[in-house]
Backbone as CSV, one residue per row, in Angstrom:
resi,resn,N_x,N_y,N_z,CA_x,CA_y,CA_z,C_x,C_y,C_z
1,MET,-46.348,-7.021,-4.471,-45.121,-6.016,-4.530,-44.567,-5.850,-3.207
2,LYS,-45.247,-5.845,-2.285,-44.724,-5.496,-0.938,-43.775,-6.643,-0.548
3,ASN,-43.631,-7.768,-1.139,-42.918,-8.829,-0.628,-41.498,-9.120,-1.398
4,ILE,-41.478,-8.006,-2.623,-40.489,-8.150,-3.349,-39.052,-7.841,-2.561
5,PRO,-39.137,-6.848,-1.627,-37.719,-6.350,-0.865,-37.485,-7.731,0.154
6,ASN,-38.506,-8.402,0.510,-38.179,-9.527,1.492,-37.707,-10.667,0.524
7,LEU,-37.863,-10.813,-0.681,-37.205,-11.774,-1.445,-35.773,-11.446,-1.625
8,PHE,-35.275,-10.273,-1.816,-34.088,-9.829,-1.611,-33.330,-10.225,-0.500
9,THR,-34.034,-9.880,0.642,-33.487,-10.371,2.063,-33.524,-11.931,2.124
10,LEU,-34.288,-12.588,1.654,-34.179,-14.130,1.650,-33.052,-14.357,0.805
11,LEU,-32.762,-13.869,-0.236,-31.511,-14.150,-1.121,-30.219,-14.084,-0.418
12,ASN,-30.389,-12.855,0.278,-29.162,-12.631,1.172,-28.963,-13.819,2.178
13,LEU,-29.913,-14.162,2.751,-29.714,-15.564,3.696,-29.377,-16.609,2.838
14,PHE,-29.957,-16.741,1.603,-29.406,-17.834,0.835,-28.115,-17.989,0.540
15,PHE,-27.476,-16.778,0.216,-26.128,-16.507,-0.181,-25.306,-16.888,1.106
16,GLY,-25.691,-16.365,2.221,-24.960,-16.882,3.438,-24.777,-18.072,3.900
17,CYS,-25.927,-18.842,3.738,-25.962,-20.308,4.003,-24.934,-21.190,3.019
18,ILE,-24.981,-20.558,1.766,-24.032,-21.419,0.612,-22.699,-20.903,1.116
19,ALA,-22.403,-19.686,1.802,-20.972,-19.321,2.137,-20.471,-20.454,3.390
20,VAL,-21.488,-20.621,4.294,-21.257,-21.549,5.283,-21.054,-22.901,4.807
21,ILE,-21.576,-23.390,3.741,-21.420,-24.631,3.154,-19.924,-24.758,2.667
22,PHE,-19.618,-23.887,1.920,-18.272,-23.892,1.305,-17.190,-23.731,2.398
23,THR,-17.529,-22.846,3.393,-16.434,-22.872,4.403,-16.032,-24.212,4.915
24,LEU,-17.260,-24.980,5.429,-17.178,-26.091,6.076,-16.720,-27.382,5.166
25,GLN,-16.870,-27.097,3.934,-16.222,-28.185,3.166,-14.643,-28.127,3.137
26,THR,-14.088,-27.031,3.336,-12.699,-26.869,3.163,-11.899,-27.249,4.661
27,GLY,-10.779,-27.060,4.595,-10.127,-27.167,5.898,-8.651,-27.982,5.600
28,LEU,-8.461,-29.107,6.049,-7.205,-29.789,6.072,-7.254,-31.103,5.305
29,ALA,-6.456,-31.439,4.578,-6.334,-32.733,3.602,-4.902,-33.488,4.084
30,LEU,-5.036,-34.710,4.453,-3.946,-35.450,4.570,-3.311,-36.058,3.387
31,VAL,-2.088,-35.743,3.095,-1.690,-36.588,1.719,-0.236,-37.273,2.005
32,SER,0.004,-38.247,1.193,1.249,-39.056,1.572,2.305,-38.606,0.508
33,THR,3.586,-38.257,1.030,4.435,-37.866,0.347,5.792,-38.543,0.619
34,PRO,6.813,-38.437,-0.217,8.239,-39.408,0.140,8.715,-39.059,1.607
35,GLU,8.471,-37.793,2.218,8.696,-37.202,3.281,7.873,-38.013,4.330
36,GLY,6.683,-38.478,4.021,5.753,-38.913,5.098,4.484,-38.238,4.767
37,THR,3.409,-38.544,5.918,2.143,-37.709,5.697,2.349,-36.474,6.197
38,GLN,1.744,-35.667,5.193,1.665,-34.101,5.599,0.391,-33.611,5.367
39,TYR,-0.012,-32.444,5.667,-1.223,-31.748,5.655,-1.210,-30.592,4.478
40,VAL,-2.402,-30.629,3.724,-2.372,-29.516,2.929,-3.765,-28.621,3.257
41,ASP,-3.470,-27.379,3.278,-4.715,-26.574,3.589,-5.352,-26.132,2.398
42,MET,-6.693,-26.069,2.159,-7.200,-25.708,1.043,-8.231,-24.500,1.195
43,PRO,-7.429,-23.128,1.127,-8.452,-22.086,1.375,-9.254,-21.659,0.110
44,GLU,-9.043,-22.373,-0.840,-9.666,-21.939,-2.082,-11.240,-21.828,-2.118
45,LYS,-11.812,-23.106,-1.355,-13.226,-23.057,-1.296,-13.502,-21.959,-0.192
46,MET,-12.994,-21.652,0.747,-13.216,-20.505,1.256,-13.188,-19.218,0.942
47,GLY,-12.373,-19.138,-0.400,-12.453,-17.930,-1.206,-13.912,-17.855,-1.744
48,ILE,-14.286,-18.977,-2.129,-15.497,-19.002,-2.922,-16.720,-18.475,-1.740
49,ALA,-16.514,-19.134,-0.715,-17.443,-18.583,0.523,-17.425,-17.056,0.602
50,SER,-16.161,-16.587,0.634,-15.856,-15.084,0.738,-16.893,-14.423,-0.245
51,LEU,-16.546,-14.794,-1.639,-17.516,-14.303,-2.743,-18.997,-14.219,-2.447
52,PHE,-19.367,-15.447,-1.906,-20.803,-15.372,-1.628,-21.299,-14.571,-0.510
53,ILE,-20.295,-14.160,0.638,-20.527,-13.262,1.483,-20.665,-11.782,0.925
54,GLY,-19.710,-11.601,-0.048,-19.759,-10.268,-0.917,-20.891,-10.259,-1.501
55,ALA,-21.580,-11.382,-2.220,-22.931,-11.210,-2.977,-24.105,-10.976,-1.957
56,ALA,-23.914,-11.416,-0.736,-24.928,-11.271,0.289,-25.094,-9.815,0.768
57,ALA,-23.857,-9.215,0.834,-23.729,-7.699,1.037,-24.277,-7.011,-0.017
58,LEU,-23.925,-7.323,-1.227,-24.522,-6.578,-2.457,-26.178,-6.694,-2.375
59,VAL,-26.705,-7.825,-2.046,-28.301,-8.013,-2.014,-28.739,-7.133,-0.777
60,ASP,-27.860,-7.244,0.327,-28.445,-6.555,1.516,-28.663,-4.956,1.402
61,PHE,-27.575,-4.536,0.476,-27.674,-3.190,0.039,-28.908,-2.973,-0.839
62,LEU,-29.216,-3.797,-1.696,-30.331,-3.571,-2.769,-31.635,-3.903,-2.050
63,ASP,-31.832,-4.697,-0.938,-33.181,-4.961,-0.665,-33.568,-3.640,0.196
64,GLY,-32.722,-2.658,0.685,-33.401,-1.571,1.425,-33.693,-0.599,0.136
65,LEU,-32.932,-0.499,-0.760,-33.001,0.229,-2.204,-34.438,-0.112,-2.785
66,VAL,-34.618,-1.365,-2.835,-36.105,-1.967,-3.406,-37.139,-1.560,-2.560
67,ALA,-36.893,-1.523,-1.219,-38.065,-1.333,-0.255,-38.398,0.117,-0.478
68,ARG,-37.276,0.849,-0.553,-37.741,2.477,-0.588,-38.415,2.733,-2.168
69,MET,-37.839,2.071,-2.887,-38.602,2.100,-4.465,-39.996,1.982,-4.468
70,PHE,-40.310,0.681,-3.810,-41.749,0.201,-3.918,-42.528,0.772,-2.614
71,LYS,-41.796,1.457,-1.729,-42.389,1.927,-0.507,-42.976,0.842,0.413
72,ALA,-42.116,-0.088,0.576,-42.632,-1.421,1.104,-41.803,-1.663,2.353
73,THR,-41.391,-0.657,2.949,-40.670,-0.972,4.285,-41.716,-1.222,5.330
74,SER,-41.208,-2.246,6.301,-42.223,-2.690,7.191,-41.155,-3.252,8.451
75,PRO,-41.885,-3.193,9.572,-41.216,-3.851,10.783,-40.726,-5.328,10.389
76,MET,-41.559,-6.050,9.798,-41.196,-7.577,9.344,-40.019,-7.505,8.627
77,GLY,-39.851,-6.665,7.612,-38.781,-6.366,6.777,-37.519,-6.128,7.427
78,LYS,-37.760,-5.461,8.401,-36.482,-4.898,9.338,-36.136,-6.178,10.170
79,GLN,-37.034,-7.031,10.944,-36.353,-8.072,11.565,-35.952,-9.105,10.620
80,LEU,-36.454,-9.439,9.498,-36.126,-10.450,8.638,-34.670,-10.171,8.074
81,ASP,-34.538,-8.678,7.912,-33.123,-8.394,7.488,-32.135,-8.650,8.433
82,SER,-32.406,-8.392,9.802,-31.518,-8.716,10.885,-31.226,-10.144,11.015
83,LEU,-32.347,-11.102,10.774,-32.111,-12.350,10.795,-31.095,-13.000,9.722
84,ALA,-31.149,-12.495,8.349,-30.373,-13.000,7.171,-28.890,-12.408,7.772
85,ASP,-28.668,-11.179,8.233,-27.480,-10.740,8.515,-26.821,-11.450,9.407
86,VAL,-27.327,-12.111,10.294,-26.746,-12.848,11.346,-26.026,-14.163,10.796
87,VAL,-26.575,-14.637,9.817,-26.131,-15.832,9.207,-24.939,-15.355,8.162
88,SER,-25.326,-14.308,7.413,-24.333,-14.012,6.182,-23.082,-13.106,6.720
89,PHE,-23.320,-12.465,7.847,-22.060,-11.475,8.196,-21.766,-11.873,9.575
90,GLY,-22.366,-12.922,9.994,-22.069,-13.505,11.666,-21.434,-14.775,11.683
91,VAL,-22.559,-15.795,11.202,-22.340,-17.316,11.364,-21.251,-17.620,10.258
92,ALA,-21.468,-17.114,8.980,-20.490,-17.568,7.845,-19.155,-16.919,8.241
93,PRO,-18.943,-15.713,8.574,-17.468,-15.262,8.983,-16.832,-15.827,10.059
94,GLY,-17.811,-16.162,11.138,-17.324,-16.988,12.196,-16.755,-18.352,11.886
95,MET,-17.393,-19.035,10.972,-16.826,-20.250,10.470,-15.704,-20.193,9.831
96,ILE,-15.509,-19.018,8.863,-14.172,-18.925,8.313,-12.962,-18.639,9.284
97,LEU,-13.188,-18.021,10.340,-12.137,-17.908,11.381,-12.045,-19.096,12.047
98,TYR,-13.159,-19.988,12.356,-12.943,-21.202,12.970,-12.041,-22.019,12.158
99,GLN,-12.262,-21.988,10.893,-11.453,-23.073,9.979,-9.899,-22.343,9.688
100,PHE,-9.609,-21.080,9.922,-8.264,-20.533,9.799,-7.629,-20.958,11.219
101,LEU,-8.316,-20.974,12.423,-7.681,-21.317,13.446,-7.408,-22.812,13.517
102,ARG,-8.261,-23.699,12.948,-7.903,-25.000,12.765,-6.533,-25.272,11.841
103,ILE,-6.384,-24.416,10.810,-5.212,-24.655,9.884,-4.000,-23.963,10.693
104,SER,-4.222,-23.016,11.444,-3.030,-22.420,12.313,-2.634,-23.354,13.248
105,PHE,-3.599,-24.040,14.104,-3.142,-25.094,15.123,-2.405,-26.152,14.389
106,ALA,-2.946,-26.686,13.064,-2.615,-27.806,12.548,-1.179,-27.577,12.089
107,ARG,-0.535,-26.363,11.891,0.690,-26.435,11.491,1.867,-26.511,12.617
108,GLN,1.415,-26.467,13.884,2.455,-26.837,14.957,2.498,-28.183,15.196
109,GLN,3.351,-28.655,16.051,3.596,-29.895,16.308,2.397,-30.490,17.147
110,ASP,2.024,-31.634,16.790,0.881,-32.090,17.644,-0.558,-31.317,17.427
111,GLY,-0.563,-30.470,16.224,-1.727,-29.663,15.906,-2.953,-30.261,15.968
112,PHE,-2.870,-31.643,15.299,-4.141,-32.274,14.835,-4.766,-32.903,16.392
113,ASP,-4.046,-32.871,17.349,-4.561,-33.294,18.471,-5.195,-32.214,19.477
114,ILE,-5.229,-30.958,18.757,-5.427,-29.844,19.891,-6.800,-29.974,20.215
115,SER,-7.444,-29.441,21.230,-8.730,-29.292,21.644,-9.520,-28.361,20.891
116,PRO,-10.610,-28.800,20.461,-11.614,-27.814,19.741,-11.966,-26.551,20.470
117,VAL,-11.661,-26.571,21.675,-11.945,-25.352,22.490,-11.200,-24.204,22.023
118,TRP,-10.011,-24.593,21.729,-9.074,-23.361,21.179,-9.613,-22.590,19.839
119,PHE,-10.536,-23.301,19.280,-11.337,-22.791,18.135,-12.469,-21.967,18.311
120,LEU,-13.092,-22.144,19.548,-14.424,-21.528,19.772,-14.472,-20.134,19.956
121,PRO,-13.418,-19.461,20.334,-13.405,-17.973,20.307,-14.002,-17.350,19.076
122,ALA,-13.685,-18.151,17.789,-14.346,-17.869,16.454,-16.027,-17.448,16.749
123,LEU,-16.477,-18.113,17.609,-17.914,-18.039,17.665,-18.351,-16.639,18.299
124,LEU,-17.531,-15.834,18.819,-17.744,-14.576,19.226,-18.152,-13.666,18.200
125,ILE,-17.835,-13.784,17.097,-18.309,-13.071,15.700,-19.729,-13.173,15.605
126,PRO,-20.436,-14.336,15.668,-21.637,-14.444,15.335,-22.544,-13.868,16.622
127,CYS,-21.973,-14.082,17.897,-22.420,-13.559,18.845,-22.622,-12.245,18.981
128,ALA,-21.367,-11.512,18.553,-21.391,-10.173,18.604,-22.185,-9.464,17.484
129,ALA,-22.225,-10.164,16.245,-23.190,-9.702,15.337,-24.784,-9.763,15.623
130,ALA,-25.125,-10.824,16.379,-26.582,-10.779,16.687,-26.971,-9.708,17.757
131,PHE,-25.889,-9.717,18.823,-26.131,-8.338,19.583,-26.237,-7.132,18.930
132,ARG,-25.353,-6.793,18.288,-25.238,-5.524,17.289,-26.547,-5.361,16.564
133,LEU,-26.786,-6.312,15.921,-28.238,-6.199,15.026,-29.403,-5.946,16.120
134,ALA,-29.534,-6.739,17.034,-30.672,-6.553,18.142,-30.693,-5.035,18.663
135,LYS,-29.313,-4.642,19.058,-29.274,-3.199,19.485,-29.748,-2.162,18.385
136,PHE,-29.507,-2.386,17.286,-29.782,-1.652,16.074,-31.300,-1.675,15.883
137,ASN,-31.890,-2.624,15.892,-33.397,-2.542,15.863,-34.261,-1.987,16.843
138,VAL,-33.664,-1.968,18.135,-34.371,-1.080,19.126,-33.902,0.328,19.294
139,ASP,-32.992,0.640,18.544,-32.271,1.990,18.647,-32.719,2.897,17.419
140,GLU,-33.750,3.720,17.595,-34.172,4.517,16.672,-33.224,5.919,16.272
141,SER,-32.280,5.915,16.938,-31.191,7.154,16.830,-30.154,6.835,15.856
142,GLN,-30.079,5.664,15.161,-29.047,5.282,14.200,-29.265,5.393,12.868
143,THR,-30.210,6.635,12.652,-30.537,6.806,11.269,-29.444,7.403,10.211
144,TYR,-28.611,8.580,10.865,-27.744,9.317,10.051,-26.379,8.848,10.481
145,GLY,-26.171,7.861,11.268,-25.018,7.211,11.900,-24.890,6.021,12.699
146,PHE,-24.059,5.413,12.826,-23.893,4.175,13.798,-23.502,4.320,15.029
147,LYS,-23.751,3.418,15.908,-23.237,3.036,17.152,-22.593,1.827,17.088
148,GLY,-21.313,1.790,16.914,-20.487,0.458,16.661,-20.435,0.088,15.234
149,VAL,-19.617,-0.731,14.864,-19.281,-1.237,13.585,-20.568,-2.027,12.920
150,PRO,-21.146,-1.527,11.854,-22.206,-2.287,11.242,-21.571,-3.956,11.023
151,THR,-22.694,-4.856,11.331,-22.217,-6.206,10.996,-21.862,-6.561,9.619
152,PRO,-22.456,-6.076,8.582,-21.817,-6.294,7.130,-20.609,-5.891,7.162
153,ALA,-20.121,-4.828,7.547,-18.742,-4.361,7.408,-17.885,-5.297,8.183
154,ALA,-18.114,-5.578,9.221,-17.182,-6.487,10.026,-17.117,-7.911,9.182
155,GLY,-18.209,-8.424,8.830,-18.363,-9.751,8.222,-17.457,-9.725,6.860
156,LEU,-17.474,-8.549,6.044,-16.755,-8.444,4.921,-15.153,-8.300,5.153
157,VAL,-14.972,-7.862,6.305,-13.434,-7.759,6.778,-12.964,-9.319,6.759
158,VAL,-13.854,-10.028,7.452,-13.391,-11.409,7.657,-13.262,-12.371,6.501
159,ALA,-14.430,-11.818,5.625,-14.485,-12.459,4.340,-13.337,-12.187,3.240
160,SER,-12.632,-11.112,3.760,-11.398,-10.912,2.787,-10.276,-11.902,3.147
161,ILE,-10.238,-12.482,4.267,-9.193,-13.328,4.809,-8.720,-14.232,3.845
162,PRO,-9.566,-15.106,3.487,-9.303,-16.403,2.708,-8.876,-15.617,1.119
163,LEU,-9.394,-14.538,0.559,-9.087,-14.094,-0.610,-7.575,-13.377,-0.579
164,ILE,-7.242,-13.038,0.552,-5.879,-12.321,0.729,-5.081,-13.337,0.859
165,TYR,-5.226,-14.493,1.632,-4.509,-15.635,1.808,-4.294,-16.140,0.469
166,TRP,-5.319,-16.628,-0.378,-5.283,-17.211,-1.546,-4.403,-16.577,-2.604
167,TYR,-4.600,-15.299,-2.714,-3.968,-14.432,-3.834,-2.544,-13.677,-3.421
168,THR,-2.359,-13.561,-2.222,-1.005,-12.689,-1.976,0.100,-13.560,-2.130
169,GLN,1.217,-12.721,-2.487,2.547,-13.069,-2.905,3.452,-12.976,-1.922
170,SER,2.912,-12.372,-0.625,3.886,-11.966,0.427,3.692,-13.194,1.553
171,GLU,5.012,-13.669,1.910,5.126,-14.645,2.825,4.788,-14.288,4.168
172,THR,5.073,-12.783,4.513,4.881,-12.292,5.684,3.182,-12.086,5.919
173,VAL,2.614,-11.639,4.882,0.986,-11.696,5.063,0.576,-13.030,5.340
174,THR,0.916,-14.110,4.647,0.448,-15.353,4.847,0.705,-15.819,6.140
175,ALA,1.939,-15.445,6.804,2.399,-15.828,7.886,1.562,-15.433,9.167
176,LEU,0.969,-14.046,8.954,0.265,-13.467,9.826,-1.100,-13.896,9.866
177,LEU,-1.683,-14.316,8.610,-2.849,-14.762,8.739,-2.937,-16.159,9.175
178,LEU,-1.995,-16.951,9.283,-1.984,-18.223,9.762,-1.539,-18.213,11.330
179,ASN,-1.229,-16.967,11.859,-0.806,-16.971,13.218,-2.057,-16.689,14.085
180,LYS,-2.081,-17.810,14.979,-3.475,-17.913,15.860,-3.543,-16.730,16.639
181,TRP,-2.544,-16.220,17.095,-2.602,-15.029,17.894,-3.274,-13.739,17.277
182,VAL,-2.809,-13.568,16.037,-3.156,-12.517,15.161,-4.698,-12.779,14.846
183,LEU,-5.095,-13.973,14.681,-6.530,-14.394,14.316,-7.355,-14.038,15.763
184,TYR,-6.907,-14.520,16.809,-7.515,-14.169,18.080,-7.693,-12.682,18.310
185,GLY,-6.654,-12.046,17.810,-6.734,-10.446,17.928,-7.860,-9.905,16.940
186,VAL,-7.879,-10.464,15.843,-9.050,-10.178,14.846,-10.201,-10.191,15.389
187,ILE,-10.461,-11.523,16.009,-11.824,-11.897,16.594,-12.187,-10.700,17.615
188,VAL,-11.195,-10.747,18.664,-11.483,-9.609,19.792,-11.864,-8.256,19.379
189,VAL,-11.088,-7.781,18.388,-11.202,-6.522,17.894,-12.650,-6.195,17.249
190,LEU,-12.953,-7.130,16.263,-14.187,-7.018,15.535,-15.332,-7.207,16.373
191,ALA,-15.300,-8.272,17.258,-16.437,-8.230,18.168,-16.783,-7.098,18.978
192,TRP,-15.549,-6.412,19.472,-15.765,-5.367,20.209,-16.175,-4.202,19.702
193,LEU,-15.583,-3.898,18.404,-16.175,-2.733,17.674,-17.707,-3.080,17.158
194,MET,-18.196,-4.324,17.077,-19.485,-4.399,16.800,-20.545,-3.952,17.947
195,VAL,-20.181,-4.433,19.239,-20.976,-4.175,20.251,-20.499,-2.851,20.991
196,SER,-19.658,-2.111,20.496,-19.373,-0.787,21.066,-20.356,0.343,20.774
197,ASN,-20.023,1.403,21.212,-21.017,2.636,20.837,-20.135,3.706,20.122
198,LEU,-19.165,3.293,19.471,-18.292,4.229,18.686,-19.134,4.944,17.789
199,PRO,-19.071,6.408,17.613,-19.861,6.882,16.610,-19.216,6.899,15.153
200,LEU,-19.943,6.215,14.269,-19.490,5.801,13.018,-20.353,6.271,12.007
201,MET,-19.813,6.694,10.744,-20.708,7.374,9.779,-21.342,6.241,9.072
202,ALA,-22.578,6.759,8.602,-23.376,5.853,7.616,-23.027,6.255,6.141
203,LEU,-22.858,5.291,5.376,-22.322,5.517,4.089,-23.456,6.035,3.200
204,LYS,-24.298,6.823,3.502,-25.581,7.292,3.017,-25.414,8.581,2.464
205,PHE,-25.913,9.145,1.345,-25.646,10.484,0.872,-27.087,11.303,1.213
206,THR,-27.206,11.944,2.173,-28.540,12.776,2.305,-28.732,13.934,1.369
207,ASP,-27.608,14.455,1.068,-27.642,15.500,0.045,-26.390,15.260,-0.898
208,TYR,-26.199,16.357,-1.888,-24.859,16.319,-2.692,-24.171,17.219,-2.639
209,THR,-24.026,17.933,-1.332,-23.005,18.966,-1.061,-21.645,18.341,-0.608
210,ILE,-20.575,18.952,-1.145,-19.270,18.488,-1.011,-19.079,18.534,0.642
211,LYS,-19.388,19.801,1.328,-19.212,19.960,2.781,-19.679,18.807,3.609
212,THR,-21.116,18.407,3.324,-21.577,17.186,4.173,-20.929,16.045,3.924
213,ASN,-20.569,15.635,2.577,-20.237,14.444,2.291,-18.776,14.228,2.189
214,LEU,-17.962,15.190,2.661,-16.451,15.260,2.620,-15.812,13.965,3.021
215,PRO,-16.373,13.672,4.394,-15.567,12.400,4.922,-15.689,11.228,4.147
216,LYS,-17.134,10.987,3.534,-17.421,10.022,2.628,-16.607,9.935,1.393
217,LEU,-16.401,11.101,0.833,-15.623,11.300,-0.409,-14.305,10.965,-0.231
218,ILE,-13.650,11.347,0.913,-12.379,10.808,1.247,-12.157,9.366,1.438
219,LEU,-13.025,8.797,2.078,-13.147,7.482,2.120,-13.287,6.714,0.900
220,LEU,-14.058,7.170,-0.091,-14.179,6.568,-1.443,-12.929,6.571,-1.954
221,ALA,-12.271,7.911,-2.051,-10.971,8.090,-2.802,-9.800,7.161,-2.130
222,LEU,-9.808,6.943,-0.749,-8.820,6.209,-0.068,-9.186,4.605,-0.681
223,ALA,-10.393,4.264,-0.836,-10.885,2.923,-1.136,-10.531,2.547,-2.642
224,ILE,-10.490,3.590,-3.389,-10.121,3.356,-4.776,-8.778,3.260,-5.118
225,VAL,-7.983,3.864,-4.383,-6.475,3.819,-4.379,-6.085,2.606,-3.689
226,SER,-6.631,2.315,-2.657,-6.245,0.987,-1.936,-6.582,-0.163,-2.843
227,ALA,-7.656,-0.134,-3.547,-7.910,-1.380,-4.395,-7.190,-1.399,-5.580
228,VAL,-6.625,-0.335,-6.066,-5.664,-0.425,-7.181,-4.343,-1.052,-6.739
229,PHE,-3.993,-0.807,-5.658,-2.393,-1.016,-5.148,-2.488,-2.315,-4.483
230,LEU,-3.490,-2.483,-3.564,-3.561,-3.679,-2.753,-4.260,-4.732,-2.994
231,LYS,-5.305,-4.657,-4.011,-6.163,-5.616,-4.082,-7.021,-6.019,-3.234
232,TRP,-7.035,-7.359,-2.684,-7.972,-7.894,-1.643,-7.483,-7.349,-0.348
233,LEU,-6.443,-7.003,-0.078,-5.774,-6.514,1.120,-6.425,-5.037,1.369
234,ALA,-6.969,-4.520,0.459,-7.429,-3.339,0.427,-8.864,-3.067,1.416
235,VAL,-9.561,-4.449,1.360,-10.731,-4.626,2.283,-10.276,-4.112,3.763
236,PRO,-9.374,-4.799,4.566,-9.003,-4.492,5.968,-8.568,-3.099,6.080
237,VAL,-7.764,-2.667,5.063,-7.324,-1.389,4.916,-8.295,-0.294,4.843
238,VAL,-9.308,-0.366,3.985,-10.489,0.522,3.972,-11.072,0.432,5.019
239,PHE,-11.580,-0.716,5.841,-12.165,-0.932,6.976,-11.389,0.001,8.086
240,ILE,-10.164,-0.017,8.165,-9.406,0.866,9.123,-9.603,2.352,8.918
241,PHE,-9.428,2.660,7.563,-9.637,4.053,7.262,-11.130,4.501,7.553
242,TYR,-12.237,3.552,7.396,-13.477,3.956,7.725,-13.448,4.215,9.063
243,ILE,-12.876,3.523,10.084,-12.861,3.806,11.431,-12.173,5.068,11.675
244,ILE,-11.043,5.354,11.179,-10.345,6.485,11.427,-11.192,7.916,10.913
245,VAL,-11.489,7.809,9.596,-12.297,8.790,9.174,-13.590,9.331,9.772
246,SER,-14.377,8.118,10.400,-15.398,8.418,11.112,-15.158,9.080,12.485
247,LEU,-14.064,8.684,12.967,-13.762,9.160,14.541,-13.128,10.660,14.152
248,LEU,-12.408,10.937,13.167,-11.985,12.273,13.009,-12.988,13.297,12.331
249,SER,-13.914,12.785,11.789,-15.065,13.669,11.020,-15.785,14.329,12.269
250,GLU,-16.667,15.472,11.873,-17.314,15.999,12.830,-18.223,15.335,13.594
251,LYS,-18.625,16.063,14.635,-19.568,15.271,15.753,-20.723,14.777,15.003
252,LYS,-21.221,13.511,15.296,-22.435,13.076,14.545,-23.632,13.487,15.727
253,SER,-24.824,13.755,14.910,-25.957,13.840,15.473,-26.962,12.772,15.129
254,PHE,-27.176,11.714,15.913,-27.889,10.564,15.578,-29.483,10.921,15.544
255,ASN,-29.594,12.159,16.303,-31.150,12.601,16.178,-31.265,13.848,15.324
256,ARG,-30.671,13.808,14.379,-30.631,14.885,13.234,-32.169,15.267,12.883
257,THR,-32.621,16.380,12.605,-33.999,16.553,12.181,-33.858,16.944,10.912
């Protein structure tokens, strides 16, 4: 019974690996048209990768729940969880940004001849994720709150990009998602947020009083409204709300007794 939570953790890793596979299968295809050879970008497979990252996030939540249910928490489980998270919320999102940078550069003249060095900043995401998780594992003060953005949250923001691109009807949003400078900005901001020491709230309910959980309830209400009106674009919007609500909420005590 004690290994049941570890099976959930390994399922998290399994989904993360599938996300990487789908991400690497997509990219650019050359097609012949009457106007000549043109490229076609195929983000739909990255959309499938995004769904697997979402599935990994769900399993990541459940493994902790199952561990507490079976009273099977262990140091090994904690380390295994971090190793799985590096892949699912670090490597897989990093590959998505790598591919979007390729598509972005391919749209410009001589884009297919661009050096791969320009795509390497995407690898800051898995590096920052690994650093964030290692810091979390050795810091026992992050029980009631976080120092820096949790890796799954950052990974889900990146995972939303292909889905937003695939389903949006806005040419402005599409143009922004294919702008290399916007992508570089996303990479730098998310990497910094993960390794920073910003005090951010954990989405755990330690009791059921409105006063204690008011910031979480506000965030939940904003998330519901955003999901109804913004669809997949709600993911980065809710993420921004999460940062703002956390910073505006009452001072955190990571050593609460």
